[in-house]
C-alpha positions in Angstrom: 9.1 23.1 9.8 11.0 20.8 9.5 11.9 19.0 6.0 9.7 16.1 4.9 10.3 13.3 1.3 6.8 12.4 0.6 8.1 9.0 -1.8 5.7 8.0 -4.5 6.3 4.3 -5.8 4.6 4.4 -9.4 4.0 1.6 -12.6 1.3 3.2 -14.9 0.2 5.6 -12.8 -0.5 8.3 -15.8 -3.6 9.1 -14.1 -3.0 9.7 -10.7 -0.1 10.4 -10.8 -0.9 14.8 -10.9 -3.5 14.3 -8.1 -1.5 12.2 -6.2 1.8 15.3 -6.6 -0.5 18.2 -6.6 -1.5 16.7 -2.6 1.9 16.4 -1.7 3.6 20.5 -3.2 3.7 21.0 0.6 7.1 18.6 1.6 10.0 20.0 0.6 11.0 17.3 -1.7 9.0 15.1 -3.9 11.0 11.7 -4.6 9.3 9.6 -7.6 10.1 5.7 -7.6 9.4 4.5 -11.5 8.7 0.7 -12.2 9.6 1.0 -14.8 5.9 2.5 -16.4 5.2 2.1 -20.4 2.7 5.1 -20.7 3.8 8.3 -19.6 3.6 8.9 -15.9 7.6 9.7 -15.4 7.1 12.3 -18.6 3.9 13.6 -16.4 5.0 13.6 -12.7 9.0 16.2 -13.9 6.7 18.5 -15.5 5.4 18.2 -12.4 8.8 19.4 -10.6 8.4 15.1 -9.2 12.7 14.3 -8.8 12.3 11.2 -10.4 14.1 7.1 -10.1 13.2 4.8 -12.9 14.0 0.9 -11.1 12.6 -1.9 -11.5 10.0 -3.2 -8.9 12.1 -7.0 -8.6 9.0 -8.2 -7.1 9.8 -6.5 -4.3 8.1 -4.0 -2.8 9.9 -2.8 0.3 14.0 -2.9 -1.8 12.0 -0.5 -3.9 10.8 1.8 0.1 14.3 1.6 1.2 15.9 2.3 -2.3 13.2 5.6 -1.9 14.9 6.1 1.6 18.4 6.4 0.7 17.2 8.9 -2.7 15.2 11.2 0.1 17.1 14.3 1.6 15.4 15.1 4.8 15.5 13.1 8.3 11.4 13.0 7.6 9.8 10.1 4.7 6.3 9.7 4.1 5.0 6.8 2.0 1.9 7.8 -0.1 1.1 6.0 -3.7 -0.6 7.4 -6.8 -3.7 6.2 -6.1 -4.1 7.8 -2.4 -4.6 12.3 -1.8 -3.9 14.3 1.1 -6.1 15.7 2.7 -5.9 20.1 4.0 -6.6 18.3 7.7 -4.1 15.7 7.1 -1.7 17.7 5.4 -1.7 21.0 8.7 -1.8 17.1 11.0 1.3 16.6 9.9 3.2 19.3 10.2 2.2 20.6 13.3 3.2 17.2 14.7 6.6 16.8 13.4 6.8 20.3 14.5 6.7 19.6 17.8 8.3 15.9 17.4 10.8 15.2 20.6 13.7 12.8 19.2 11.5 9.5 20.6 8.7 10.2 18.2 10.4 8.4 14.9 6.7 8.2 13.2 3.2 8.7 12.7 0.2 5.3 11.3 -2.8 7.2 9.3 -5.9 6.0 8.7 -6.3 4.7 5.7 -10.2 5.4 3.8 -11.5 3.8 0.7 -13.9 5.4 -1.6 -14.7 2.8 -4.4 -16.6 3.8 -6.9 -17.7 7.0 -6.0 -19.0 5.5 -2.1 -16.1 6.1 0.7 -15.8 2.5 2.6 -16.3 2.7 5.9 -16.1 -0.9 7.3 -15.5 -4.7 6.2 -11.8 -4.7 5.5 -10.7 -1.1 4.8 -12.7 -0.1 7.1 -10.5 0.0 10.0 -6.9 0.0 8.3 -4.1 2.4 9.8 -0.5 2.4 8.3 2.5 2.9 9.3 3.8 6.1 6.5 5.3 8.2 8.4 9.2 8.0 9.5 12.3 9.1 10.5 15.2 7.8 7.9 18.0 5.9 9.2 15.7 4.1 12.0 14.1 1.3 10.7 13.5 -1.0 7.0 10.9 -1.4 4.7 10.7 -5.9 5.4 8.9 -8.8 2.7 9.0 -8.6 -0.9 5.2 -7.8 -0.6 2.4 -6.4 2.2 5.4 -5.0 3.1 5.8 -4.1 6.7 8.6 -0.4 7.4 10.3 -1.9 10.7 10.4 1.1 12.3 12.7 1.9 15.6 11.4 4.1 18.5 7.6 5.6 19.5 4.9 5.8 16.6 2.1 8.1 17.0 -1.6 7.2 15.5 -3.2 10.7 14.1 -6.2 11.8 13.8 -6.1 12.6 10.6 -7.6 9.9 7.4 -5.3 9.3 4.2 -8.1 9.3 1.7 -8.1 6.4 -1.1 -8.4 5.2 -4.5 -7.9 1.8 -5.1 -10.0 -0.4 -8.4 -11.9 1.8 -10.5 -13.3 -0.6 -12.4 -13.7 -4.2 -11.5 -11.1 -5.3 -14.7 -9.2 -3.1 -12.6 -9.3 -5.1 -9.8 -9.5 -8.5 -11.2 -6.4 -7.1 -13.1 -4.3 -6.1 -10.2 -5.4 -9.6 -7.9 -3.1 -11.9 -9.6 -0.6 -9.7 -9.9 0.0 -9.3 -5.6 -1.3 -13.2 -5.6 1.0 -14.3 -7.7 3.9 -12.2 -5.4 2.6 -13.7 -2.6 1.9 -17.3 -3.1 5.9 -17.1 -4.3 6.9 -15.1 -1.3 4.9 -17.7 0.8 6.6 -20.7 -0.7 10.5 -19.3 -0.5 9.2 -19.2 3.5 8.0 -22.4 3.8 4.7 -22.3 4.5 2.5 -25.9 3.3 -0.1 -25.6 2.1 -3.3 -27.4 3.8 -6.5 -28.3 1.8 -8.9 -27.1 5.6 -7.2 -24.2 4.1 -7.8 -23.4 0.7 -11.9 -24.8 1.4 -12.1 -22.9 4.0 -10.1 -19.5 5.3 -11.8 -17.6 2.1 -15.3 -17.9 3.3 -14.9 -17.6 6.2 -12.4 -14.0 5.5 -16.2 -13.5 4.0 -18.5 -13.8 6.7 -15.6 -12.0 9.3 -15.0 -8.7 7.0 -18.9 -8.6 5.4 -20.3 -10.2 8.2 -18.4 -9.1 11.9 -17.1 -5.8 10.6 -20.2 -5.1 9.0 -19.5 -5.0 4.8 -22.5 -5.6 4.5 -23.3 -2.2 5.9 -21.2 -0.3 2.8 -23.4 -1.7 -0.1 -23.3 -3.4 -3.6 -19.7 -1.8 -3.6 -19.5 -3.1 0.7 -20.0 -7.1 -1.2 -18.2 -7.1 -4.3 -14.8 -5.2 -2.3 -15.7 -8.7 0.6 -16.3 -11.4 -2.6 -12.9 -9.9 -4.5 -10.8 -9.7 -0.8 -12.1 -13.0 0.0 -11.0 -14.3 -3.2 -7.5 -13.7 -3.2 -7.4 -15.0 0.0 -8.5 -18.7 -2.1 -5.9 -18.0 -4.8 -3.4 -17.5 -2.6 -3.6 -21.1 -1.4 -4.5 -22.4 -4.8 -1.2 -20.9 -6.1 1.2 -22.2 -3.5 -0.8 -25.4 -3.6 -0.1 -25.0 -7.1 3.8 -24.1 -7.1 5.2 -26.5 -4.7 3.2 -29.5 -6.9 5.3 -28.3 -9.8 8.1 -28.3 -7.4 7.3 -31.6 -6.6 6.8 -33.7 -9.9 9.5 -32.3 -11.4 12.1 -33.3 -8.6 
């Protein structure tokens, strides 16, 4: 098997980090890039034989991931979040695909399946998410401070097995994270010169709800599907509302 380095970004993940690491034991090295956690994440990760680097996120996820690449020794890098788990089927497929890859194969996309409040979400916004998480070192870097993307050159193949995701295990946690991410997204859009329009604040979140709940069949996921659709529509509203506020305050201070 070719060398694979697993990279995990963490921030106060003491509840998740052990289970995540356990599903990555087959990798040649496990690297944790920790954003100055105030809990026992670093201690637990080191106790479980992960190599830990403490580095401030600085509100830029791409920089954090690129730092992880720079610290990895393997030719293949596998990015996993602390609240994700690699199934046996996915592990076996990754090992098989990398073993038979050739020089033109530079990356693999994986479908991520959300499990929230004891239920798998098969529909809505997260029902068909695929992520580029495995790539050859030296063929690209991560871009954008939030909702980051891996600009990887070469052939990218989609794997058949799924990555299991356990995000937002309480609504309170969900809302707290949404508030954090919308701050970053609004700041990023403002830095890129994005101008917010009144109709976007008023109608985009509503249109997003209709699309994800009805067209993408989010209603089939029951109450969890409804809650996720509402909160993700709120995400869109908060990004645009915060962007408007940033730009309004900037004008007032000129």
